[in-house]
C-alpha positions in Angstrom: -75.2 -128.2 -157.7 -74.4 -130.4 -160.3 -71.7 -131.5 -158.2 -73.9 -132.3 -155.1 -76.2 -133.7 -157.4 -75.0 -136.5 -159.6 -72.4 -137.5 -156.8 -71.6 -141.4 -159.0 -69.3 -140.5 -161.3 -68.9 -143.8 -163.1 -72.9 -143.4 -163.9 -73.8 -142.6 -167.0 -76.3 -140.0 -165.8 -73.0 -137.5 -164.8 -72.2 -137.3 -167.9 -75.2 -137.9 -170.0 -76.9 -134.9 -168.1 -74.9 -132.4 -168.3 -71.7 -133.6 -170.1 -70.1 -130.0 -171.2 -70.5 -129.6 -166.9 -69.3 -132.4 -165.8 -66.3 -132.4 -168.4 -66.1 -128.7 -166.5 -66.3 -130.1 -163.3 -63.4 -132.6 -163.6 -61.2 -129.9 -165.3 -61.9 -127.6 -162.1 -61.1 -130.8 -159.8 -57.9 -131.3 -161.3 -57.1 -128.1 -160.9 -57.6 -128.3 -157.3 -55.3 -131.3 -156.8 -52.3 -130.5 -159.0 -52.3 -127.6 -156.4 -53.3 -129.8 -153.4 -56.1 -128.2 -152.4 -60.4 -129.4 -151.8 -62.8 -126.8 -152.2 -66.0 -126.5 -149.6 -68.3 -129.3 -151.8 -65.2 -131.8 -151.7 -65.1 -131.4 -147.9 -68.0 -133.5 -147.7 -68.1 -135.3 -151.4 -64.7 -136.9 -150.5 -65.5 -137.7 -146.8 -69.1 -139.4 -148.4 -66.7 -141.3 -151.1 -64.4 -142.0 -148.0 -67.2 -143.7 -145.7 -69.1 -145.5 -148.8 -65.6 -146.9 -150.5 -64.2 -148.4 -147.0 -66.3 -150.3 -144.6 -63.6 -150.3 -142.0 -64.1 -146.1 -141.8 -67.8 -146.7 -141.1 -66.9 -148.8 -138.6 -64.4 -146.7 -136.8 -66.5 -143.7 -136.6 -69.4 -145.9 -134.9 -67.5 -147.5 -132.3 -66.6 -143.5 -131.4 -69.9 -142.4 -132.2 -73.0 -144.7 -131.3 -75.0 -142.2 -132.2 -76.0 -140.0 -134.5 -78.4 -136.9 -134.1 -79.3 -134.6 -137.2 -81.3 -131.3 -136.7 -82.8 -129.6 -139.2 -83.0 -132.5 -141.4 -85.0 -131.5 -144.3 -82.0 -128.6 -145.1 -79.9 -131.5 -145.6 -78.7 -132.2 -149.5 -77.9 -135.4 -151.0 -74.6 -135.9 -150.1 -75.6 -135.4 -146.4 -78.5 -138.0 -147.1 -76.0 -140.3 -148.4 -73.4 -140.1 -145.4 -76.2 -140.9 -143.2 -77.8 -143.3 -144.6 -74.4 -145.3 -144.9 -72.9 -144.4 -141.1 -76.5 -145.6 -139.6 -78.3 -148.3 -142.1 -75.1 -150.0 -144.2 -74.9 -153.9 -143.5 -73.7 -154.5 -139.8 -74.4 -151.2 -138.7 -73.6 -149.8 -135.0 -74.3 -146.0 -135.2 -77.6 -145.1 -134.0 -79.8 -142.1 -135.4 -82.6 -139.5 -134.4 -83.3 -137.1 -136.3 -85.7 -133.9 -136.5 -86.8 -132.0 -139.1 -89.9 -130.8 -141.0 -90.5 -130.9 -144.6 -92.4 -127.9 -144.7 -90.0 -125.6 -143.9 -87.6 -126.8 -146.6 -86.8 -123.3 -148.1 -82.9 -124.3 -148.9 -83.2 -125.8 -152.5 -80.6 -123.4 -153.6 -77.8 -124.9 -151.8 -79.5 -128.8 -153.0 -81.9 -129.1 -149.4 -84.0 -131.9 -150.9 -87.7 -132.1 -148.6 -88.2 -135.7 -149.9 -85.1 -137.2 -148.3 -86.8 -136.6 -145.0 -90.4 -137.5 -146.2 -87.9 -140.9 -147.3 -86.3 -141.9 -144.1 -89.8 -141.2 -142.4 -91.1 -144.2 -144.8 -87.9 -146.1 -143.7 -88.9 -149.7 -142.1 -86.2 -149.7 -139.7 -87.4 -145.9 -138.8 -89.3 -145.2 -135.3 -91.6 -141.9 -137.0 -93.0 -140.0 -134.6 -95.5 -137.0 -135.5 -95.6 -133.7 -133.4 -98.8 -131.9 -133.8 -98.5 -129.3 -131.3 -97.2 -125.6 -132.4 -95.9 -124.2 -128.7 -95.1 -120.8 -130.8 -98.8 -119.4 -132.0 -101.9 -119.2 -131.2 -104.7 -121.3 -132.9 -105.8 -118.9 -135.2 -103.0 -117.9 -136.9 -101.9 -122.1 -136.7 -105.2 -123.0 -138.8 -103.8 -120.1 -141.6 -100.9 -121.9 -142.0 -102.5 -125.0 -143.1 -104.4 -122.8 -145.8 -101.4 -121.5 -146.6 -99.6 -125.2 -147.1 -102.5 -125.7 -149.1 -102.9 -129.2 -147.3 -104.0 -130.5 -143.8 -101.3 -131.0 -141.0 -103.5 -131.2 -138.3 -101.2 -129.1 -135.7 -102.9 -127.7 -132.6 -102.3 -124.6 -131.0 -100.3 -125.7 -127.4 -100.7 -121.7 -126.5 -104.3 -121.6 -126.8 -107.0 -119.6 -128.5 -106.7 -116.8 -130.5 -104.4 -114.5 -132.5 -105.1 -111.9 -135.2 -104.6 -112.0 -138.7 -104.8 -108.8 -140.7 -104.4 -107.3 -143.9 -103.4 -104.1 -145.4 -103.9 -102.9 -148.8 -101.4 -100.0 -149.6 -101.7 -98.6 -153.0 -98.6 -96.6 -153.1 -96.5 -99.8 -153.5 -93.8 -101.1 -150.3 -92.4 -98.0 -149.5 -96.3 -97.1 -148.7 -96.5 -100.5 -146.9 -93.4 -100.3 -144.7 -94.3 -96.4 -143.3 -97.9 -97.8 -143.0 -96.0 -100.0 -140.6 -93.3 -98.3 -138.9 -95.3 -95.6 -138.2 -98.8 -96.4 -137.3 -99.4 -100.3 -137.0 -95.9 -100.9 -134.8 -96.9 -98.0 -132.4 -100.0 -99.3 -132.1 -99.2 -103.2 -131.0 -96.6 -101.2 -128.6 -99.7 -99.5 -126.5 -101.9 -102.2 -126.8 -99.5 -104.7 -124.8 -100.0 -107.3 -127.9 -95.7 -106.7 -128.4 -93.6 -106.9 -125.0 -91.4 -104.9 -126.3 -90.0 -103.5 -129.8 -87.3 -106.0 -130.1 -90.6 -109.1 -129.9 -91.1 -107.0 -133.0 -90.3 -108.4 -137.3 -90.6 -106.7 -140.6 -90.2 -110.0 -143.0 -89.9 -109.3 -146.9 -88.2 -111.7 -149.3 -85.0 -109.8 -150.5 -82.6 -107.3 -149.5 -84.1 -104.0 -152.3 -87.2 -105.0 -150.0 -85.0 -104.6 -147.2 -83.5 -101.5 -148.5 -87.3 -100.0 -148.3 -88.2 -100.9 -145.0 -84.6 -99.7 -143.5 -85.1 -96.6 -144.7 -88.5 -96.3 -142.9 -87.8 -97.7 -140.2 -84.8 -95.4 -139.7 -87.6 -92.4 -141.1 -89.5 -93.8 -138.4 -86.9 -93.0 -135.5 -86.7 -96.8 -134.8 -83.6 -98.7 -134.2 -83.3 -101.0 -135.6 -81.0 -104.7 -136.6 -80.9 -106.4 -140.0 -80.6 -109.7 -141.5 -80.0 -110.1 -145.1 -77.4 -109.1 -148.0 -78.0 -105.7 -147.6 -77.0 -105.5 -144.0 -73.2 -103.2 -143.4 -71.9 -106.0 -142.2 -71.8 -110.1 -142.6 -72.3 -112.3 -139.7 -69.5 -114.4 -138.5 -68.3 -115.7 -134.9 -65.8 -112.8 -134.9 -68.7 -110.3 -135.3 -71.5 -111.8 -133.2 -69.0 -112.3 -130.0 -68.4 -108.6 -130.6 -72.1 -107.5 -130.3 -71.7 -109.8 -127.2 -69.3 -107.7 -126.0 -70.6 -104.5 -127.1 -74.2 -105.9 -125.2 -71.8 -106.3 -122.4 -70.6 -103.4 -122.1 -73.5 -101.6 -122.4 -75.7 -102.9 -119.7 -75.3 -106.4 -119.5 -72.6 -106.3 -117.1 -75.6 -104.6 -114.8 -78.1 -107.9 -115.5 -75.6 -110.5 -116.0 -76.9 -111.3 -119.3 -74.7 -112.0 -121.6 -72.7 -113.5 -119.2 -68.7 -112.4 -118.9 -67.6 -116.2 -118.3 -69.3 -116.9 -121.8 -67.8 -113.9 -123.3 -64.4 -115.3 -122.0 -65.1 -119.1 -123.0 -65.1 -117.7 -126.4 -62.0 -115.3 -126.2 -59.8 -118.6 -125.3 -62.0 -120.9 -128.3 -60.4 -117.3 -130.4 -57.0 -118.1 -129.0 -57.0 -121.9 -130.0 -53.0 -121.9 -130.8 -52.2 -120.6 -126.8 -50.5 -123.5 -125.3 -49.1 -121.5 -121.8 -51.5 -121.0 -118.7 -49.3 -117.5 -118.3 -50.3 -116.1 -122.1 -53.8 -117.4 -121.9 -54.2 -115.7 -118.3 -52.3 -112.5 -119.7 -55.1 -112.3 -122.7 -57.9 -112.7 -120.8 -56.5 -110.1 -118.2 -56.5 -107.5 -121.2 -60.2 -108.1 -122.4 -61.6 -108.2 -119.1 -59.6 -105.0 -118.2 -60.7 -103.3 -121.5 -64.8 -104.3 -120.8 -64.8 -103.1 -117.4 -63.5 -99.5 -118.4 -65.9 -99.4 -120.7 -69.1 -100.2 -118.6 -72.0 -97.3 -119.8 -69.5 -96.0 -122.5 -71.0 -92.9 -124.5 -67.6 -93.5 -126.5 -69.0 -94.1 -130.6 -69.0 -97.7 -132.0 -65.5 -97.0 -134.4 -63.9 -95.3 -130.5 -64.7 -98.4 -129.2 -63.6 -100.4 -131.6 -60.7 -99.3 -132.1 -59.7 -99.5 -128.4 -60.1 -103.2 -128.4 -58.7 -103.5 -131.4 -55.5 -102.2 -129.4 -55.8 -103.8 -126.2 -56.8 -107.4 -127.3 -57.4 -107.8 -131.3 -54.0 -107.5 -132.5 -52.3 -109.3 -131.0 -54.5 -111.9 -131.4 -54.7 -112.0 -135.4 -51.0 -112.4 -134.7 -51.1 -115.3 -132.7 -53.8 -116.7 -134.7 -53.0 -116.7 -138.5 -55.8 -119.0 -139.0 -58.1 -116.3 -138.3 -56.9 -114.0 -140.8 -60.8 -113.8 -142.5 -62.1 -112.4 -139.4 -59.4 -109.8 -139.2 -60.2 -108.2 -142.3 -64.1 -108.7 -141.3 -63.6 -106.2 -138.4 -60.9 -104.1 -140.7 -64.2 -104.0 -142.8 -66.8 -102.7 -139.5 -63.7 -100.1 -138.7 -63.6 -98.7 -141.9 -67.2 -98.3 -141.9 -67.2 -96.3 -138.5 -65.4 -93.9 -140.8 -67.0 -90.8 -141.0 -69.0 -90.4 -144.0 -70.0 -94.1 -144.3 -72.5 -96.1 -143.0 -71.6 -97.2 -138.7 -70.0 -93.8 -138.3 -73.2 -92.3 -136.4 -73.3 -95.6 -134.6 -73.5 -96.3 -130.7 -71.7 -98.9 -129.3 -75.0 -99.7 -128.2 -77.2 -99.4 -131.5 -73.6 -102.1 -132.4 -74.5 -104.8 -129.2 -78.5 -104.8 -130.6 -77.2 -106.2 -133.4 -77.7 -110.0 -132.4 -81.4 -109.0 -131.1 -82.2 -106.7 -128.0 -85.5 -105.1 -126.9 -84.7 -102.1 -128.0 -84.3 -103.0 -132.0 -87.4 -103.4 -134.2 -85.9 -107.1 -136.3 -86.0 -106.4 -140.2 -84.9 -109.7 -142.0 -86.1 -111.9 -145.0 -88.3 -114.6 -144.8 -85.1 -117.0 -145.1 -82.9 -115.4 -142.0 -86.2 -115.5 -139.8 -86.5 -119.2 -139.9 -85.9 -120.7 -136.7 -86.8 -116.8 -134.9 -90.4 -115.9 -133.4 -91.7 -112.4 -132.5 -94.6 -111.9 -130.6 -95.9 -109.4 -133.8 -94.9 -109.7 -137.5 -95.1 -107.6 -140.2 -95.2 -109.6 -144.1 -94.4 -106.6 -146.3 -94.2 -107.1 -150.1 -97.6 -109.7 -150.7 -98.1 -109.3 -153.9 -98.4 -111.2 -157.4 -94.9 -111.7 -158.9 -93.2 -111.1 -155.4 -94.2 -114.4 -153.8 -94.7 -116.2 -155.6 -92.1 -114.9 -158.0 -93.3 -113.9 -161.3 -90.9 -117.2 -162.6 -92.5 -119.6 -160.7 -95.6 -119.8 -162.1 -96.2 -123.8 -162.5 -97.6 -125.9 -159.2 -94.6 -127.6 -158.9 -92.4 -124.5 -158.5 -94.8 -122.7 -156.1 -93.8 -124.7 -153.4 -91.0 -123.9 -152.1 -92.9 -120.0 -152.2 -95.5 -121.2 -150.6 -93.1 -122.9 -147.9 -92.3 -119.9 -147.7 -94.4 -117.7 -146.9 -96.1 -120.6 -144.6 -92.4 -120.5 -142.6 -92.4 -116.4 -142.1 -96.6 -116.7 -140.8 -95.3 -118.8 -138.8 -93.0 -116.7 -136.7 -95.5 -114.9 -135.0 -97.1 -115.7 -131.5 -99.9 -113.1 -131.5 -100.3 -111.3 -134.3 -99.6 -111.2 -138.0 -100.1 -108.6 -140.5 -99.6 -109.6 -144.5 -99.2 -106.1 -146.6 -99.8 -105.7 -150.0 -100.5 -103.0 -153.1 -101.6 -105.0 -156.0 -98.9 -104.4 -157.7 -95.4 -104.5 -158.3 -92.5 -102.1 -160.0 -90.6 -104.8 -162.8 -87.9 -104.0 -165.3 -90.8 -103.8 -168.0 -93.1 -101.1 -166.0 -95.3 -101.4 -163.6 -97.1 -105.2 -163.3 -100.8 -104.9 -161.3 -101.3 -108.9 -161.2 -102.7 -108.2 -158.0 -102.1 -109.4 -154.1 -99.9 -112.6 -153.9 -102.5 -116.0 -154.1 -101.0 -117.0 -150.7 -102.5 -114.1 -149.3 -106.2 -114.3 -150.8 -106.5 -118.0 -150.1 -105.3 -116.7 -146.1 -107.3 -113.7 -146.3 -110.8 -115.8 -147.8 -110.3 -118.9 -145.0 -109.7 -115.5 -142.5 -113.0 -114.3 -143.7 -115.3 -117.6 -144.3 -115.6 -116.7 -147.7 
């Protein structure tokens, strides 16, 4: 983080802020260079240095890319922001900028994101600012509550109509009680009412992976199929694992309805085979893939059997041809090992694996952070106790700004209904702490009740 915050190595700030950290970074970078290596931070830092130092580089880039489009600008850190400024606002710059972002959805400070960078950009006299006020996702009551959650008025309006339900549920016996109440009673209720079109339009959101373990246990106990997006999920998502999920979805039912499309699978497969230049080799590898997929339509095989078959038919050859996919090969091997008897995925079906990318038949379990950018008919927010959100360490107004935005992001994932769940206490290393519901929840509750 220090490298991405203090970018000017010649400034007094670089060494005066933390001399020990600066010395450590410089020694680390010397060792990298001696080995002919750079790391992920270097990719951006060295790129910035190149662009800022050499006008001819900016000129070449502007000639090749006369327009720069940046989405989710609020997630940029200082390094990428300065890269944008250098390319688009340097003297004689010919590169135009189109930037989209929402400072209220800046929830990645741990990666160096600074929402004020977007705000500063918007105030630049050379920038034409367009403030979008219509919310096309949530009903009006949820939009109103979201501004309360932020603690600031934004003038947002719901474009989808009036209404929207916000309910508060006190589950006195703790987080497991909250999750069980959601899975056993509330989810069947919203499905029966038609407020959620399918279980795939329902999400249980929580702050961290440990809460995700509780949610997963309760969903399994309630016999609910689910997909999970947090650090304790059985495997991490990569381009290859996501592609495998889509292949599984195609084999289960996608081939009947054309979604996902076979052309989509083949396009990604050809991209993985990046070093293959022979048309005959490309055609042969595509034939093998199509042959496997067609022979496994409506498969009744277990996930382990299906993956082993795909690996022998197609993946082993791919990984031999493409050494750059070494990390992906390890991920696939890891998933296959989890399918062995007694391990996490031993009982998984191909359909369950194919639903991990999201399906109408799977409940969504994810952290507040993972939910950003998504939307659901109904959202359950669990663990809304003081000391959890905001965290007990987040005690000052300044430290509460990001958890407040995080709460706002989770709340605004819902189209029609939000269920906020709390116990009024939390477990800690020092015993039970009875600090009541989250202060953010209480603010929304008072607004909804009119008190």
